[in-house]
C-alpha positions as CSV (number, residue, x, y, z in Angstrom):
1,M,-44.6,65.6,16.9
2,P,-43.6,66.2,13.3
3,F,-40.2,67.7,12.6
4,N,-38.1,68.1,9.6
5,D,-37.8,65.1,7.2
6,V,-34.4,63.5,8.1
7,S,-34.1,62.3,4.5
8,K,-33.5,65.9,3.5
9,T,-30.4,67.8,4.4
10,P,-31.1,70.3,7.3
11,P,-30.6,74.0,6.6
12,P,-27.1,75.2,7.4
13,L,-26.3,77.4,10.4
14,P,-26.5,81.1,9.5
15,S,-23.2,82.6,8.6
16,P,-22.4,85.7,10.7
17,E,-23.0,88.8,8.7
18,L,-20.9,91.5,10.4
19,T,-21.5,95.1,9.3
20,E,-18.9,97.6,10.3
21,I,-20.5,100.9,10.8
22,S,-17.4,102.8,11.9
23,S,-14.3,102.2,13.9
24,G,-15.3,100.2,17.0
25,L,-18.9,100.2,15.9
26,S,-20.4,97.1,14.2
27,M,-23.7,95.3,13.8
28,L,-24.5,91.5,13.7
29,R,-27.9,90.2,12.6
30,P,-29.6,87.5,14.6
31,L,-28.1,84.1,14.4
32,S,-31.3,82.3,15.2
33,R,-33.3,80.2,12.8
34,R,-36.0,82.9,13.0
35,G,-33.6,85.4,11.5
36,T,-35.2,88.5,13.0
37,G,-35.2,90.0,16.4
38,P,-35.3,93.2,18.5
39,G,-32.3,95.5,18.9
40,M,-29.6,95.2,21.5
41,I,-26.7,97.6,22.1
42,I,-23.7,96.2,24.0
43,L,-20.8,98.1,25.3
44,T,-17.5,96.2,25.3
45,L,-13.8,96.6,25.7
46,D,-11.6,97.1,22.6
47,H,-10.7,93.9,20.8
48,D,-9.7,92.6,17.3
49,D,-12.1,89.8,16.6
50,P,-15.9,90.6,17.2
51,L,-16.9,87.1,16.0
52,A,-14.4,85.1,18.1
53,I,-15.4,81.7,19.7
54,R,-12.7,80.2,21.9
55,K,-13.1,76.9,23.8
56,G,-16.8,77.0,23.3
57,V,-17.1,80.6,24.6
58,P,-18.5,83.1,22.1
59,S,-17.8,86.8,22.1
60,Q,-20.5,89.0,23.6
61,L,-21.6,90.0,20.1
62,V,-22.0,86.4,18.9
63,K,-23.8,85.3,22.1
64,W,-26.5,88.0,22.0
65,A,-27.0,87.4,18.3
66,E,-27.4,83.7,19.0
67,E,-30.1,84.7,21.5
68,G,-32.0,86.1,18.6
69,Y,-31.2,89.8,18.9
70,T,-30.0,92.3,16.2
71,V,-26.9,93.5,18.0
72,V,-24.8,96.6,17.7
73,E,-21.5,96.5,19.5
74,I,-19.9,99.7,20.7
75,Q,-16.3,99.2,21.7
76,A,-14.5,101.5,24.1
77,R,-12.6,103.3,21.4
78,A,-15.9,104.2,19.6
79,L,-17.1,105.8,22.8
80,R,-13.9,107.7,23.2
81,D,-13.8,108.9,19.6
82,G,-17.6,109.3,18.9
83,N,-18.0,112.9,20.1
84,G,-21.2,111.8,21.9
85,H,-22.9,110.6,18.8
86,V,-22.0,106.9,18.9
87,I,-25.2,105.8,20.7
88,R,-27.3,107.7,18.2
89,S,-25.4,106.0,15.4
90,A,-26.1,102.6,16.9
91,V,-29.8,103.3,17.2
92,E,-30.0,104.6,13.6
93,A,-28.2,101.4,12.4
94,L,-30.8,99.2,14.2
95,E,-33.7,101.3,12.8
96,G,-32.4,100.9,9.3
97,C,-31.8,97.1,9.6
98,E,-34.6,95.0,8.0
99,K,-33.7,92.1,10.5
100,C,-34.4,94.3,13.5
101,E,-38.0,93.6,14.4
102,P,-39.7,95.0,16.3
103,K,-38.1,98.4,16.4
104,D,-40.0,100.1,19.2
105,K,-37.7,98.9,22.0
106,I,-33.9,98.6,22.2
107,G,-31.9,97.1,25.1
108,L,-28.5,98.2,26.4
109,V,-25.9,96.0,28.1
110,G,-22.7,97.3,29.6
111,N,-20.2,96.2,32.3
112,A,-19.0,98.9,34.6
113,P,-17.5,99.1,38.1
114,T,-19.8,101.8,39.3
115,K,-23.0,101.2,41.3
116,S,-26.4,101.7,39.7
117,T,-27.9,105.1,40.2
118,H,-31.3,103.4,40.6
119,E,-30.3,101.1,43.5
120,N,-33.0,102.6,45.7
121,D,-35.7,102.0,43.1
122,P,-36.8,98.4,43.4
123,D,-39.4,98.8,40.6
124,F,-36.6,99.7,38.2
125,V,-33.7,97.5,39.0
126,K,-32.8,94.3,40.8
127,Q,-29.2,93.9,42.0
128,Y,-27.3,90.7,42.5
129,Y,-24.1,90.0,44.4
130,Y,-21.6,87.6,42.9
131,P,-19.0,86.4,45.5
132,K,-16.7,84.5,43.2
133,P,-15.4,87.1,40.6
134,A,-12.6,89.5,41.5
135,S,-13.6,92.1,38.9
136,Y,-16.6,93.5,37.1
137,L,-15.0,92.0,34.0
138,F,-16.2,88.5,35.0
139,A,-18.8,88.8,32.2
140,T,-16.3,89.8,29.5
141,P,-15.0,86.8,27.5
142,F,-11.3,86.3,26.9
143,Q,-10.3,88.5,29.9
144,D,-8.3,87.1,32.7
145,A,-11.1,88.0,35.1
146,F,-13.8,86.1,33.0
147,H,-15.7,83.6,35.2
148,Y,-17.7,81.2,33.0
149,N,-20.2,80.0,35.5
150,T,-20.9,83.3,37.1
151,E,-21.3,85.0,33.7
152,A,-23.8,82.3,32.7
153,I,-25.9,83.0,35.8
154,S,-25.7,86.8,35.1
155,H,-26.6,86.3,31.5
156,T,-29.8,84.4,32.4
157,R,-30.7,87.1,34.8
158,N,-30.2,89.7,32.1
159,L,-32.5,87.8,29.8
160,T,-35.1,87.5,32.6
161,F,-35.0,91.3,32.7
162,F,-34.8,92.2,29.0
163,K,-37.3,89.7,27.4
164,P,-40.4,90.8,29.3
165,A,-39.4,94.5,29.0
166,M,-38.7,94.3,25.3
167,G,-41.5,91.8,24.3
168,G,-39.0,89.1,23.4
169,P,-37.7,87.4,21.5
170,F,-39.5,84.4,22.9
171,F,-39.1,80.9,21.5
172,D,-40.9,77.6,22.2
173,L,-38.1,76.1,24.3
174,E,-40.1,72.9,24.9
175,T,-40.5,72.2,21.2
176,I,-36.9,73.0,20.5
177,W,-35.8,70.4,23.2
178,E,-38.2,67.8,22.0
179,E,-37.1,68.3,18.4
180,H,-33.5,67.7,19.5
181,T,-34.3,64.5,21.4
182,Y,-36.5,63.3,18.5
183,Y,-33.5,63.4,16.2
184,E,-31.3,61.7,18.8
185,F,-33.5,58.8,19.8
186,A,-36.3,58.5,17.2
187,D,-34.9,59.3,13.8
188,R,-31.2,59.1,14.9
189,S,-29.9,61.7,12.6
190,L,-26.5,63.2,13.4
191,E,-27.0,66.1,10.9
192,H,-30.4,67.0,12.1
193,T,-29.4,66.7,15.8
194,M,-26.5,69.1,15.3
195,S,-28.7,71.5,13.3
196,T,-30.7,72.1,16.5
197,M,-27.6,73.4,18.3
198,V,-25.6,76.7,18.2
199,Q,-22.2,77.0,16.4
200,E,-20.1,75.7,19.4
201,P,-22.3,73.6,21.7
202,Y,-21.4,71.7,24.8
203,V,-22.8,68.4,26.3
204,N,-21.7,66.8,29.5
205,H,-23.0,63.5,30.9
206,V,-21.9,64.2,34.5
207,P,-21.4,60.7,36.0
208,T,-19.4,59.4,33.0
209,M,-18.0,62.8,31.8
210,T,-18.9,61.8,28.2
211,G,-20.0,64.4,25.6
212,G,-18.0,67.1,23.9
213,I,-17.1,70.8,23.8
214,G,-17.5,72.4,20.4
215,R,-19.1,71.3,17.2
216,E,-16.3,69.1,16.0
217,D,-15.8,67.1,19.2
218,L,-19.5,66.8,19.9
219,S,-20.3,65.6,16.4
220,H,-17.6,63.0,16.7
221,F,-19.1,61.9,20.1
222,Y,-22.7,61.8,18.7
223,Q,-21.5,59.8,15.7
224,H,-19.4,57.2,17.4
225,N,-20.6,57.0,21.0
226,F,-24.2,58.2,21.3
227,I,-26.8,58.4,18.6
228,F,-26.1,55.1,17.0
229,S,-24.9,53.3,20.2
230,N,-28.3,53.4,22.0
231,S,-30.3,50.2,22.2
232,A,-33.2,49.8,19.8
233,D,-35.7,50.0,22.7
234,A,-34.1,53.1,24.3
235,E,-36.7,55.6,25.4
236,L,-37.1,58.7,27.5
237,E,-40.0,58.6,30.0
238,L,-40.8,62.2,31.1
239,I,-41.6,62.7,34.8
240,S,-41.6,66.4,35.2
241,R,-40.5,69.5,33.2
242,T,-39.7,73.1,34.2
243,I,-39.2,75.8,31.6
244,G,-37.4,79.0,32.4
245,I,-36.3,82.0,30.4
246,D,-33.5,80.2,28.7
247,R,-33.5,76.6,29.8
248,V,-35.5,73.4,30.3
249,V,-35.1,71.2,33.3
250,D,-36.4,67.7,33.0
251,E,-36.8,64.8,35.4
252,F,-37.0,61.6,33.3
253,I,-36.3,57.9,33.3
254,F,-34.0,56.6,30.6
255,N,-35.2,53.0,29.8
256,F,-33.1,50.6,27.8
257,T,-31.9,47.1,27.4
258,H,-28.2,46.7,27.7
259,D,-27.9,44.5,24.7
260,Q,-25.0,46.3,23.1
261,V,-22.1,48.6,24.2
262,V,-23.7,51.9,25.3
263,D,-20.6,54.0,25.7
264,W,-22.0,57.1,27.1
265,I,-23.6,55.5,30.1
266,L,-21.6,52.3,30.5
267,P,-18.4,53.1,28.7
268,G,-16.6,50.1,27.2
269,L,-18.7,47.5,29.0
270,P,-19.9,44.5,27.0
271,P,-23.7,43.9,26.9
272,T,-25.3,42.2,30.0
273,N,-28.7,42.0,28.3
274,K,-30.2,43.5,31.5
275,R,-33.2,45.9,31.4
276,V,-32.2,49.2,33.0
277,E,-34.4,52.1,34.2
278,V,-32.4,55.1,35.2
279,P,-33.8,58.2,36.9
280,C,-32.1,61.3,35.3
281,T,-32.2,65.0,35.3
282,A,-31.4,67.2,32.4
283,V,-30.5,70.9,32.5
284,V,-30.7,72.2,29.0
285,N,-29.6,75.7,28.1
286,I,-31.2,77.1,25.0
287,R,-29.7,80.1,23.3
288,G,-32.4,81.7,21.1
289,D,-33.9,78.8,19.2
290,R,-30.9,76.4,19.4
291,L,-29.4,74.4,22.2
292,Y,-26.2,75.6,23.7
293,H,-25.5,73.0,26.4
294,E,-26.9,69.9,28.1
295,H,-25.9,68.8,31.6
296,I,-27.3,65.3,32.1
297,S,-27.0,63.7,35.5
298,W,-28.0,60.3,37.0
299,D,-26.9,58.0,39.8
300,Q,-24.3,55.7,38.2
301,G,-24.6,53.4,41.2
302,T,-28.1,52.3,40.2
303,V,-27.0,51.7,36.6
304,L,-24.2,49.4,37.9
305,R,-26.6,47.7,40.4
306,Q,-29.2,47.0,37.7
307,V,-26.7,45.4,35.2
308,G,-25.3,43.3,38.0
309,L,-21.9,44.9,38.4
310,L,-22.4,46.4,41.8
311,P,-23.1,43.9,44.6
312,E,-25.5,44.6,47.4
313,F,-22.7,44.0,50.0
314,L,-19.0,44.6,49.9
315,P,-16.1,44.2,52.4
316,F,-15.4,47.3,54.4
317,P,-11.9,48.4,53.2
318,Y,-10.9,50.3,56.3
319,D,-9.6,49.5,59.8
320,L,-12.3,47.8,61.8
321,H,-10.8,48.0,65.2
322,K,-14.3,49.0,66.4
323,A,-16.1,46.5,64.1
324,T,-18.6,45.5,66.7
325,T,-19.8,49.1,66.8
326,A,-19.8,49.6,63.0
327,F,-21.0,46.2,62.0
328,P,-22.6,44.4,65.0
329,G,-22.5,40.6,64.9
330,G,-19.0,40.5,63.6
331,S,-19.7,41.1,60.0
332,S,-16.9,42.7,57.9
333,E,-19.3,43.7,55.1
334,Y,-21.3,46.9,54.6
335,H,-24.5,47.3,52.7
336,V,-23.7,49.4,49.6
337,P,-26.2,52.4,49.9
338,V,-27.4,52.2,46.3
339,G,-30.8,51.4,45.0
340,G,-31.7,49.4,41.9
341,V,-34.7,49.7,39.7
342,E,-36.7,50.9,42.7
343,T,-35.1,54.3,42.3
344,A,-37.0,54.6,39.0
345,E,-40.2,53.2,40.5
346,K,-40.1,55.8,43.2
347,M,-39.5,58.6,40.7
348,R,-42.7,57.4,38.9
349,D,-44.7,57.0,42.0
350,R,-43.7,58.6,45.3
351,S,-45.7,55.9,47.2
352,A,-44.3,52.9,45.3
353,I,-41.3,52.6,47.6
354,P,-41.3,53.8,51.2
355,S,-38.9,56.6,51.9
356,N,-35.8,56.1,54.1
357,E,-35.8,52.3,53.9
358,M,-32.0,52.5,53.3
359,L,-31.6,54.0,56.7
360,E,-32.7,50.7,58.2
361,L,-30.1,48.7,56.3
362,R,-27.6,49.3,59.1
363,A,-29.5,46.7,61.1
364,S,-29.2,43.9,58.4
365,G,-27.3,40.9,59.6
366,N,-26.9,42.1,63.2
367,F,-28.6,39.0,64.6
368,G,-27.3,36.4,62.2
369,A,-23.8,35.9,63.6
370,P,-24.8,35.5,67.3
371,I,-27.7,33.2,66.3
372,T,-25.4,31.0,64.2
373,T,-22.9,30.8,67.1
374,A,-25.6,29.9,69.6
375,L,-27.2,27.2,67.3
376,T,-23.8,25.6,66.6
377,N,-22.9,25.6,70.3
378,A,-26.2,23.9,71.1
379,G,-25.4,21.1,68.7
380,F,-27.6,22.1,65.8
381,Q,-26.4,21.5,62.2
382,V,-26.5,24.9,60.6
383,T,-26.7,25.8,56.9
384,I,-26.3,29.5,55.9
385,I,-28.1,30.8,52.8
386,S,-26.2,33.8,51.5
387,R,-26.3,36.1,48.5
388,T,-24.3,34.9,45.4
389,E,-22.3,38.2,45.3
390,S,-21.5,38.3,49.0
391,S,-17.9,38.0,50.0
392,A,-18.7,37.4,53.7
393,T,-16.7,34.7,55.5
394,F,-18.3,32.2,57.8
395,P,-17.0,29.9,60.6
396,D,-15.3,26.8,59.5
397,G,-17.5,23.7,59.4
398,I,-20.7,25.5,58.5
399,K,-22.3,24.8,55.1
400,V,-22.9,27.9,53.0
401,I,-25.3,28.0,50.0
402,K,-25.1,31.0,47.8
403,I,-28.1,31.9,45.7
404,N,-29.8,34.9,44.1
405,Y,-33.0,34.5,46.2
406,T,-35.2,33.5,43.4
407,A,-38.2,31.3,44.3
408,E,-36.7,28.3,42.6
409,E,-33.3,28.7,44.2
410,L,-34.9,29.2,47.7
411,V,-36.8,25.9,47.4
412,I,-33.7,24.0,46.4
413,A,-31.6,25.6,49.1
414,L,-34.2,24.9,51.8
415,A,-34.8,21.3,50.8
416,G,-33.9,18.9,53.6
417,Q,-33.9,21.5,56.3
418,D,-36.0,21.0,59.4
419,A,-36.2,24.7,60.3
420,A,-35.6,28.0,58.6
421,I,-34.9,31.3,60.4
422,C,-35.6,34.5,58.6
423,V,-33.2,37.3,59.7
424,V,-33.0,39.3,56.5
425,G,-33.5,42.6,58.2
426,P,-35.8,45.5,57.1
427,A,-34.3,45.7,53.6
428,G,-35.5,42.1,52.8
429,T,-39.0,42.4,54.0
430,D,-40.3,42.5,50.4
431,K,-39.1,38.9,50.0
432,G,-40.8,37.7,53.2
433,V,-43.9,36.0,51.6
434,A,-41.7,34.3,48.9
435,M,-39.5,32.9,51.7
436,V,-42.5,31.4,53.5
437,D,-43.8,29.8,50.2
438,A,-40.4,28.4,49.5
439,A,-40.0,27.0,53.0
440,E,-43.4,25.2,52.9
441,A,-42.7,23.9,49.4
442,A,-39.3,22.6,50.5
443,G,-40.8,20.6,53.4
444,V,-39.5,22.8,56.2
445,K,-41.2,21.9,59.5
446,R,-40.6,25.2,61.4
447,F,-40.3,28.6,60.0
448,I,-39.2,31.5,62.3
449,V,-40.7,34.5,60.7
450,N,-39.0,37.9,60.3
451,D,-39.8,39.9,63.4
452,F,-37.2,40.2,66.2
453,G,-39.0,43.4,67.1
454,W,-42.2,44.5,68.8
455,G,-44.5,41.7,67.5
456,P,-48.1,41.8,66.3
457,D,-49.3,43.8,69.3
458,A,-47.0,46.7,68.6
459,R,-48.7,50.1,69.0
460,G,-46.2,52.0,66.9
461,L,-46.6,55.5,65.5
462,P,-48.5,55.6,62.1
463,E,-45.3,56.5,60.2
464,F,-44.3,52.8,60.7
465,D,-47.5,51.3,59.3
466,N,-45.9,50.5,56.0
467,V,-43.0,48.6,57.5
468,H,-45.4,46.7,59.9
469,A,-47.7,45.8,57.0
470,K,-44.8,44.1,55.1
471,R,-43.9,42.1,58.1
472,R,-47.5,41.2,58.8
473,A,-47.8,40.0,55.2
474,Q,-45.2,37.3,56.0
475,W,-46.8,36.4,59.3
476,D,-50.2,36.0,57.7
477,R,-48.8,33.8,54.9
478,A,-47.1,31.6,57.5
479,K,-50.4,31.3,59.4
480,A,-52.2,30.4,56.2
481,K,-49.6,27.8,55.2
482,A,-49.7,26.2,58.6
483,E,-53.5,26.0,58.6
484,A,-53.4,24.3,55.2
485,N,-50.4,22.0,55.9
486,P,-50.1,20.2,59.2
487,G,-46.5,19.4,58.5
488,F,-45.6,23.1,58.5
489,T,-45.4,25.3,61.6
490,W,-44.1,28.8,62.4
491,T,-43.0,30.9,65.3
492,G,-42.5,34.7,65.7
493,I,-40.0,36.1,68.2
494,T,-40.8,39.4,69.9
495,I,-37.7,40.8,71.6
496,G,-38.6,44.5,72.2
497,N,-35.4,46.6,72.0
498,P,-32.1,44.8,71.2
499,I,-30.8,46.7,74.1
500,D,-27.0,46.2,74.3
501,W,-26.6,46.7,70.6
502,A,-28.9,49.7,70.4
503,L,-27.2,51.5,73.3
504,A,-23.9,51.1,71.6
505,M,-25.1,52.0,68.1
506,F,-27.4,55.0,68.7
507,P,-26.5,57.9,71.0
508,L,-30.0,59.2,70.2
509,M,-31.3,56.5,72.6
510,G,-30.0,58.9,75.2
511,F,-26.5,57.7,75.9
512,D,-23.5,59.1,74.1
513,I,-21.0,56.6,75.3
514,A,-18.0,58.2,73.6
515,N,-18.6,61.6,75.2
516,R,-20.0,60.3,78.5
517,S,-23.2,62.4,78.1
518,A,-26.8,61.5,78.5
519,T,-30.1,62.9,77.2
520,I,-33.1,62.1,79.4
521,Y,-36.5,62.4,77.7
522,D,-39.4,63.5,79.8
523,K,-39.0,62.3,83.3
524,G,-36.8,59.4,82.3
525,E,-39.2,57.0,84.1
526,E,-41.0,55.3,81.2
527,E,-40.2,51.6,81.3
528,F,-39.4,49.5,78.3
529,T,-38.2,45.9,77.8
530,G,-35.1,44.9,76.0
531,T,-33.2,41.7,75.0
532,T,-29.5,41.4,74.5
533,L,-28.0,39.9,71.4
534,E,-27.0,36.9,73.5
535,G,-30.6,36.6,74.7
536,I,-31.9,36.9,71.1
537,A,-29.7,34.1,70.0
538,Q,-30.7,31.9,73.0
539,T,-34.4,32.5,72.1
540,V,-33.9,30.9,68.7
541,V,-32.2,27.9,70.4
542,G,-35.0,27.7,72.9
543,V,-37.7,27.8,70.2
544,L,-36.1,24.9,68.3
545,S,-35.6,23.0,71.5
546,H,-39.3,23.4,72.5
547,P,-41.1,22.9,69.2
548,D,-44.5,22.0,70.6
549,E,-44.7,24.8,73.1
550,T,-43.7,27.4,70.5
551,A,-45.6,26.2,67.5
552,D,-47.8,28.7,65.5
553,R,-47.5,31.6,67.8
554,F,-45.4,34.6,68.8
555,V,-43.1,34.2,71.8
556,K,-42.1,37.1,74.0
557,V,-38.8,37.5,75.7
558,L,-36.8,40.0,77.6
559,S,-33.5,40.3,79.3
560,T,-34.6,43.3,81.4
561,K,-37.3,45.8,82.1
562,T,-35.7,49.2,82.7
563,C,-35.9,53.0,82.2
564,Q,-33.6,55.8,81.2
565,N,-32.9,56.9,84.8
566,E,-31.9,53.4,85.8
567,L,-29.6,53.1,82.8
568,L,-28.0,56.4,83.5
569,Q,-27.2,55.3,87.0
570,A,-25.8,52.0,85.7
571,F,-23.6,53.8,83.1
572,Q,-22.2,56.1,85.8
573,C,-21.6,53.2,88.2
574,V,-19.9,51.0,85.6
575,T,-17.7,53.8,84.2
576,G,-17.0,55.3,87.6
577,E,-17.7,58.7,86.1
578,D,-20.3,61.4,86.3
579,W,-22.0,61.9,83.0
580,D,-23.2,65.2,81.6
581,V,-27.0,65.2,81.5
582,R,-29.4,67.3,79.5
583,R,-33.2,67.1,79.3
584,D,-35.5,66.8,76.3
585,T,-39.0,65.7,75.5
586,T,-40.5,62.9,73.4
587,K,-42.9,65.5,72.1
588,A,-40.1,67.5,70.6
589,L,-38.4,64.4,69.3
590,K,-41.7,63.3,67.6
591,Q,-42.0,66.8,66.0
592,T,-38.5,66.6,64.7
593,G,-39.0,63.1,63.3
594,R,-42.3,63.9,61.7
595,G,-40.8,67.0,60.1
596,K,-38.0,64.9,58.6
597,Y,-40.6,62.3,57.5
598,Q,-42.8,64.8,55.8
599,S,-39.9,66.5,54.0
600,G,-38.2,63.2,53.0
601,E,-35.2,63.9,55.2
602,R,-33.1,61.1,56.5
603,G,-33.1,60.1,60.2
604,W,-36.8,60.3,60.9
605,A,-37.1,56.6,61.7
606,L,-34.6,56.6,64.5
607,D,-36.2,59.8,66.0
608,L,-39.6,58.2,66.0
609,V,-38.4,54.8,67.3
610,V,-36.8,56.4,70.3
611,A,-39.8,58.8,70.8
612,Q,-42.4,56.1,70.9
613,M,-40.3,53.9,73.2
614,F,-39.8,56.6,75.8
615,D,-43.3,58.2,75.3
616,E,-44.4,58.8,78.9
617,G,-47.4,56.8,80.0
618,E,-47.9,55.0,76.7
619,A,-46.0,51.7,77.5
620,R,-45.2,51.3,73.7
621,G,-41.8,49.9,74.6
622,V,-43.1,47.0,76.7
623,V,-43.5,43.5,75.2
624,A,-44.3,41.8,78.5
625,S,-45.3,43.4,81.8
626,S,-42.9,41.1,83.7
627,R,-40.6,38.2,83.2
628,E,-43.3,35.8,84.4
629,D,-45.6,37.2,81.7
630,S,-43.0,36.3,79.0
631,D,-41.5,33.1,77.5
632,S,-38.0,33.9,78.8
633,A,-37.8,31.2,81.4
634,L,-39.1,28.5,78.9
635,L,-36.6,29.5,76.3
636,G,-33.7,29.9,78.6
637,V,-33.2,33.7,78.3
638,A,-31.4,34.9,81.3
639,A,-32.4,38.0,83.3
640,E,-29.7,40.7,83.2
641,T,-29.2,43.7,85.4
642,A,-28.9,47.2,84.0
643,E,-25.2,47.1,85.0
644,Q,-24.6,43.9,83.0
645,I,-26.3,45.4,80.0
646,V,-24.5,48.7,79.9
647,A,-21.2,46.8,80.4
648,K,-21.9,44.9,77.2
649,A,-22.7,48.2,75.4
650,L,-19.5,49.8,76.6
651,D,-17.5,46.7,75.4
652,R,-19.0,47.3,71.9
653,V,-17.8,50.8,71.7
654,T,-14.4,50.7,73.5
């Protein structure tokens, strides 16, 4: 889009031309680039400086003139001394001003403590309530009662009323905003950028608090920290735009290579040469035909993640006296709930990344520690492959290889291993196929695929289809590799519900251990199978101890087959207490979960997992109809009673 030639000096801002009509009565012509505008009469308190701008806040006279109106200000003293003719004088002044166009309609703005006489006429007036201000003077600058944010809201509402009623003035806000960004990012001209802004503008980049208040400070920021600090390939990728009466709201992705210091988004950090894609929002207030302020927001966490300065896992810094509840498996690390470039990918395409995957991250690593302990105790030589940035500690005597999980590094790390066990959790399912390829290339003989769930026969609700598809992609790749390479085999482990861990972690499963209360869904009789963490770990030992019997298939194990009513009885027996019991339905839980899923609200996955497991008559939570129908005996997984299982869950919480 063509704008002014940056080789030429931009036109200067208009100088305020104040005309004093009489004592307390003055007129200011429009301060817009257009230079003409309809008439507006404003009623104000007495003051000495009609053209004042203090700390970026203009007087009412200046503000309405910047909006593009020809403004006559009537101070209180003029009303007192005008013998009833002051309004007429104001109107005559506007009618005689060549800059007041059109002249057929004139607006009137005044602040008063009295109620509107038209409050019962909804076609004439719309009233708003402002809870913050203590006085009607909240909209009068330079008064003790002035409230900046509330006045801004009120002003926008005034414009929404006046502009349609008066026929303007209307400006092309989209073009004004695009002109401004063109000078910032394309032609990179400080003078032309500032020429698109009012006398005393304001910019705030919310996460880093960079920008400036007022022309002098903002010009300095643009000169030294913004316009000429952006990378050569920096670009704004527009996703959506909303245009209001006085502002533009954009969703966009800021794309750049961090090949130089970019102070406004990564203050003071030397270049990492990483490509960064940042989802952003911009709220741009345009006063008349010039920008007044920009509020730019983004998630600083994703910026730090993408340049490699925010690790995926960090040590939990608080007291972990209940660590087994917060981080099952003994881990002292938490998964930092921040996305990387996938945040931009999802802004571009809502289907590119599944919603709520971060909610599943709590399960990552839960099985790793008990499996490691069980394998070591069984005499296996264990090597742990961990993330480079991880600060997790591991038992003495166990070899640890830290990598970035690239294909090449995986092959090197897996070389010389007889077996590989994939327990990356839901957050790592995207890497599943690459892990199979690396294991086969490295000469691994047995690859235990990423399942530890309901297996290939799962009849889950359709909302989980995407998660199952990712896991199935790894299973299918493992099958294909085994068919092509006789030296490579695989096993999948189907455990059902990880019951002792799940009961301790999720009260939604029906048992709020801390409060000794239970929620029974439907009749409480729907049976499901579960395997304890100890049983899961023993299953892995059993698979590696019985390679021929477990090759190229899924094994099914269970510690118990139970139902809610039996578990409630067990909890009451073990605790020696009567628990409060309420009733609910899986139908209601499914409705709640699906409502969350459709609206993008967190928590839907757990709702639907519980609902499908207890869904009466569906048997969705059963991996094997009986112990004899499973591989539990072959693999050495012990049968456990409901009392034994709830005792383990209680130990994890207390």
